[in-house]
C-alpha positions in Angstrom: 13.5 48.3 -72.0 13.4 49.6 -68.4 15.9 48.3 -66.0 15.0 47.6 -62.4 17.0 46.7 -59.3 15.8 45.0 -56.2 17.4 45.6 -52.8 16.7 42.6 -50.6 15.9 39.0 -51.4 13.9 38.0 -48.3 10.3 36.9 -48.3 8.9 40.0 -50.2 12.0 40.6 -52.3 12.0 37.0 -53.7 8.3 37.3 -54.4 8.9 40.5 -56.4 11.8 38.9 -58.3 9.6 35.9 -59.1 6.8 38.0 -60.5 9.0 40.4 -62.5 11.1 37.7 -64.0 8.6 34.8 -64.2 5.8 36.9 -65.6 7.8 39.3 -67.7 5.5 39.1 -70.7 2.4 39.9 -68.7 4.2 42.9 -67.0 5.4 44.1 -70.5 1.8 44.0 -71.8 0.8 46.4 -69.0 3.9 48.8 -69.2 4.1 48.6 -73.1 7.8 48.1 -72.7 10.0 45.2 -71.3 10.9 45.4 -67.7 14.3 43.8 -66.9 15.5 43.0 -63.4 19.2 43.9 -63.8 20.4 43.6 -60.2 19.4 42.0 -56.9 21.3 43.3 -53.9 21.8 40.9 -51.0 24.8 40.0 -48.9 23.8 36.3 -49.0 24.3 33.9 -51.9 21.4 32.3 -53.7 22.9 29.6 -55.9 20.7 27.4 -58.1 18.1 30.0 -59.0 17.2 30.7 -62.6 18.3 34.3 -61.9 21.3 33.7 -59.6 23.5 35.7 -62.1 21.7 38.9 -61.1 22.9 39.0 -57.5 25.4 41.7 -56.3 26.7 42.7 -53.0 27.7 46.4 -53.6 25.0 49.0 -53.5 27.1 51.4 -55.5 26.7 49.1 -58.6 23.0 50.1 -58.6 23.6 53.7 -57.6 26.1 54.4 -60.4 24.3 52.6 -63.2 22.4 55.2 -65.1 20.4 52.6 -66.9 18.6 51.5 -63.7 15.5 53.7 -63.5 13.5 52.0 -60.8 14.8 50.6 -57.5 12.7 48.3 -55.2 13.6 48.6 -51.5 12.5 45.5 -49.6 15.2 45.2 -47.0 13.2 46.5 -44.1 14.2 48.7 -41.2 15.5 52.3 -41.3 19.2 51.7 -41.9 20.6 51.3 -44.5 17.2 51.4 -46.3 16.8 55.2 -45.8 20.3 56.0 -46.9 20.0 53.8 -50.0 16.6 55.1 -50.9 17.6 58.7 -50.5 20.7 58.2 -52.7 18.7 56.5 -55.4 16.2 59.3 -55.5 19.0 61.9 -55.7 20.4 59.9 -58.6 17.1 60.3 -60.4 15.8 56.8 -59.8 12.2 56.1 -58.7 12.0 54.1 -55.5 9.3 51.5 -54.6 9.1 50.1 -51.0 7.0 47.9 -48.8 8.9 49.2 -45.7 6.3 50.7 -43.4 9.0 51.7 -40.8 10.8 53.7 -43.5 7.7 55.5 -44.8 6.4 56.2 -41.3 9.7 57.8 -40.2 11.0 59.4 -43.4 8.1 59.5 -45.8 7.6 63.3 -46.0 11.3 63.8 -46.6 11.6 61.2 -49.4 8.4 62.3 -51.1 9.7 65.9 -51.2 13.0 64.7 -52.5 11.3 62.7 -55.2 9.3 65.7 -56.3 12.5 67.8 -56.6 14.1 65.1 -58.8 10.9 64.4 -60.9 10.8 60.7 -59.9 8.4 58.6 -57.9 8.5 57.3 -54.3 5.7 54.7 -54.1 4.7 52.5 -51.1 1.3 50.9 -51.6 2.4 47.7 -49.9 3.5 49.5 -46.8 0.1 49.6 -45.2 -2.2 46.8 -46.4 0.2 44.4 -48.0 -1.8 43.2 -51.0 -4.8 45.3 -50.0 -5.1 48.3 -52.3 -5.8 51.2 -50.0 -3.4 54.1 -50.6 -4.2 54.6 -54.3 -8.0 54.5 -53.6 -7.6 57.2 -50.8 -5.5 59.4 -53.0 -7.4 58.9 -56.3 -10.8 57.2 -56.0 -11.8 59.2 -52.9 -10.2 62.4 -54.0 -13.6 64.2 -54.1 -14.0 63.5 -50.4 -12.8 65.1 -47.2 -11.6 62.2 -45.2 -12.7 62.5 -41.6 -11.6 59.2 -40.1 -9.6 56.1 -40.8 -10.1 53.0 -38.6 -9.1 49.4 -38.9 -7.5 46.2 -38.1 -4.0 46.7 -39.4 -2.0 43.8 -38.1 -2.8 40.2 -39.1 -0.6 38.6 -36.4 -2.5 40.2 -33.5 -5.8 39.6 -35.2 -4.9 35.9 -35.5 -3.9 35.7 -31.8 -7.0 37.5 -30.5 -9.2 35.3 -32.8 -7.7 32.2 -31.3 -8.4 33.6 -27.8 -12.0 34.4 -28.8 -12.9 31.3 -30.8 -10.7 28.6 -29.2 -10.4 29.8 -25.7 -6.6 29.8 -26.1 -4.6 31.9 -23.7 -2.4 34.7 -25.1 0.9 32.8 -24.7 -0.4 29.7 -26.4 -2.0 31.7 -29.2 1.3 33.5 -29.8 3.2 30.3 -29.9 0.8 28.9 -32.5 1.1 32.0 -34.6 4.9 31.6 -34.5 4.6 28.0 -35.4 2.5 28.8 -38.5 4.8 31.6 -39.6 2.3 34.4 -38.8 4.5 35.8 -36.0 8.2 36.5 -36.0 10.5 34.8 -33.5 10.7 38.3 -31.9 7.0 39.3 -32.1 7.4 42.7 -30.3 6.6 44.9 -33.3 3.3 43.1 -33.7 2.0 42.4 -30.2 3.2 45.7 -28.8 1.4 47.6 -31.5 4.4 49.2 -33.3 3.6 47.7 -36.7 0.0 48.9 -36.6 1.3 52.3 -35.4 3.5 52.8 -38.4 0.5 52.0 -40.7 -1.7 54.5 -38.9 1.1 57.1 -39.5 1.0 56.5 -43.2 -2.8 56.3 -43.5 -3.2 59.5 -41.4 -0.6 61.4 -43.4 -2.2 60.5 -46.7 -5.8 61.1 -45.5 -5.1 64.4 -43.6 -2.2 65.9 -45.5 0.6 66.1 -43.0 3.2 63.7 -41.8 2.5 61.8 -38.6 5.4 60.3 -36.7 5.2 57.1 -34.7 5.9 58.9 -31.4 2.8 61.0 -32.0 0.5 58.0 -32.0 -0.8 56.7 -28.7 0.1 53.1 -28.9 -0.9 50.0 -26.8 -0.4 46.3 -27.6 -2.3 43.2 -26.7 0.1 41.6 -24.2 -2.2 42.4 -21.3 -5.4 41.0 -22.8 -6.5 37.9 -20.9 -9.2 35.2 -21.4 -11.2 36.9 -18.6 -11.2 40.1 -20.8 -12.4 38.0 -23.8 -15.2 36.3 -21.8 -16.2 39.6 -20.3 -16.4 41.3 -23.7 -18.5 38.5 -25.0 -21.0 39.2 -22.2 -21.5 42.6 -23.7 -21.9 41.3 -27.3 -18.4 42.4 -28.2 -15.0 41.0 -29.3 -11.6 42.5 -28.6 -9.6 43.7 -31.6 -6.4 45.8 -31.9 -7.8 48.9 -33.6 -5.7 51.6 -35.3 -7.5 54.9 -35.8 -7.0 58.5 -36.8 -9.7 61.1 -36.7 -9.9 64.7 -37.8 -10.9 67.1 -35.1 -13.0 70.3 -35.6 -9.9 72.4 -34.9 -8.0 70.9 -37.9 -5.8 68.7 -35.8 -6.2 64.9 -35.6 -6.1 62.2 -33.0 -4.2 58.9 -33.7 -4.1 55.7 -31.7 -3.5 52.0 -31.7 -5.1 50.1 -28.8 -7.1 46.9 -27.9 -10.7 47.9 -28.2 -14.1 46.3 -27.5 -15.8 46.1 -30.8 -19.6 45.5 -31.0 -20.6 42.4 -32.9 -22.9 44.7 -34.8 -19.8 46.4 -36.3 -18.4 45.0 -39.5 -14.9 45.0 -38.1 -15.9 42.4 -35.4 -16.1 39.7 -38.2 -12.6 40.3 -39.5 -10.9 37.1 -38.4 -7.6 35.2 -38.7 -4.7 37.0 -40.4 -7.0 39.3 -42.4 -6.9 43.1 -42.2 -9.7 45.6 -42.8 -9.4 49.4 -43.2 -12.5 51.6 -43.0 -12.2 55.1 -44.5 -14.9 57.7 -43.8 -15.4 60.3 -46.5 -17.9 63.2 -46.2 -19.5 62.1 -49.6 -19.1 58.3 -49.6 -19.6 57.6 -45.9 -17.7 54.4 -44.8 -15.7 52.5 -47.4 -13.9 49.3 -46.3 -10.9 47.6 -47.7 -10.4 44.0 -46.7 -8.0 41.2 -47.4 -4.7 39.6 -46.3 -2.4 42.3 -45.0 0.8 40.4 -45.4 2.3 37.3 -47.0 4.8 36.9 -49.8 2.5 36.8 -52.8 0.1 39.5 -51.7 2.7 42.0 -50.7 4.9 41.3 -53.7 1.8 41.9 -55.9 1.4 45.4 -54.5 5.1 46.2 -54.9 5.1 45.1 -58.5 2.0 47.3 -59.1 4.0 50.2 -57.9 6.9 49.2 -60.2 4.5 49.2 -63.1 3.3 52.7 -62.2 6.9 53.9 -62.0 7.7 52.4 -65.4 4.7 54.0 -66.9 5.6 57.4 -65.4 9.3 57.7 -66.2 9.9 61.4 -66.3 6.5 62.1 -64.7 5.1 61.9 -61.2 2.2 60.0 -59.6 0.3 62.1 -57.1 0.9 60.5 -53.7 2.2 63.0 -51.2 1.7 65.0 -48.0 3.4 67.9 -46.2 5.9 67.9 -43.4 4.4 67.2 -40.0 4.5 69.4 -36.9 4.5 68.8 -33.1 1.0 70.2 -32.7 -0.7 68.4 -35.6 -1.6 65.4 -33.5 -3.7 66.1 -30.4 -4.2 63.1 -28.3 -5.3 65.2 -25.3 -8.5 66.1 -27.1 -11.4 65.4 -24.7 -13.7 63.5 -26.9 -17.0 61.9 -25.8 -16.7 58.1 -25.6 -17.8 55.0 -23.8 -15.2 53.0 -21.8 -15.2 49.3 -20.8 -14.2 48.8 -17.1 -13.5 45.5 -15.4 -12.6 45.6 -11.7 -11.6 42.8 -9.4 -11.6 42.9 -5.6 -11.5 40.5 -2.6 -14.2 42.8 -1.1 -16.7 42.0 -3.8 -19.8 43.5 -2.1 -17.9 46.7 -1.2 -16.7 47.0 -4.8 -20.3 46.6 -6.2 -21.6 49.2 -3.8 -18.9 51.7 -4.7 -19.3 51.3 -8.4 -23.1 51.7 -8.2 -22.5 54.9 -6.3 -20.0 56.3 -8.8 -21.9 55.1 -11.9 -25.6 55.1 -10.8 -27.9 53.2 -13.1 -25.1 51.4 -15.0 -25.7 47.9 -16.2 -23.1 45.5 -14.8 -22.0 41.9 -15.3 -21.0 40.4 -12.0 -19.0 37.3 -11.2 -18.9 36.9 -7.4 -16.8 33.8 -7.6 -14.0 35.8 -9.2 -14.8 39.0 -7.3 -15.3 40.7 -10.6 -17.6 43.3 -11.9 -17.6 44.7 -15.5 -19.6 47.4 -17.2 -19.6 49.8 -20.1 -20.0 53.5 -19.2 -22.5 55.9 -20.7 -21.0 58.3 -23.2 -19.2 61.2 -21.6 -16.0 63.2 -22.2 -13.1 60.8 -21.5 -11.6 63.0 -18.8 -14.9 62.8 -16.9 -15.0 59.1 -17.2 -11.4 58.7 -16.2 -12.0 60.9 -13.1 -14.9 58.7 -12.1 -12.9 55.5 -12.6 -10.1 56.8 -10.5 -12.5 57.0 -7.6 -12.9 53.2 -7.5 -10.8 52.6 -4.4 -12.1 49.1 -3.4 -10.6 47.3 -6.4 -7.5 45.2 -6.3 -7.2 45.8 -10.1 -9.0 47.9 -12.7 -8.8 47.4 -16.4 -10.1 50.0 -18.9 -10.5 49.6 -22.6 -11.9 51.8 -25.3 -15.0 50.7 -27.2 -16.2 50.8 -30.8 -19.9 50.5 -31.5 
């Protein structure tokens, strides 16, 4: 028998407990040994459950019990999750987590520590929830050099943008509906400001390119400034707006990493990813594009991925699963790289005719969508180095406002 402890009994933690306890026979058939949930750590009381006797409030009970071989961390946040996970690893216990914030900030350190103690630190659920993506990158695509990872990594923002696109719902109303349906937190900042997707980009980039990437190294924008005018304008170009997380390998060995609202062509498969679904495209030099699609969050889906990691840990007591990367560095991520791209530009001015004339002189031959009633002109630039395009856009002096978004075709 292998004893397991669960730290946290929230949405994901309760799901993990229900699977491990309620489907113990099925789990044992996969691990070839019974898996017993010995403790569940939570400061709250949960009377009336079939496993209420397993709850404890003191972390040291888990830490000092040598019979506990696998610990599931589903508390969220950095503290005390980092301290608890580190102490468990140092006590020769494997740790499984769904905590993207922890992995993005401390992943390299905890992986190295797990290697030193010959235990595992696994975190499949930290990126795609129930979507298997980290194992396939590390194992199934091992023969490839990964050159790019791009995707829709946050279901909440995807739901909001989808409501704006399909139902003509403004941002505030779409956010309120997402909160009402339980897709968005009461404080939605981590989602709508791009931080959640940023953490997932960090993990995907680190695994794909071999070095730790820190959240502060990822150029991050949210969707709070996206309006129905932007949605309508994008549609005129055969595009939809999605929050896209991306990391690309550069020819100099460095990478770029970003999260930002992006015009996505309807010809691109990512444009059809709607609702709370996520999709991650991995480009390998041998396979080309491979896409992973599904619900990126939710109790059952995320708990399923966590339990899969628990099963792996149980199967590999005294051995290690290969899932690692090196420490990061300040110069590994180069977001100043001047890459060729196309930008979407929407300018508004009370001097509409003057604005049109000026844009035509700066971007001769460009195809524009004009709305004289709103004093608006929108266009997609030709492909040039981004610095060149930004320099040209800065010369638009007649506009009262100018919005610039990246594109994906």
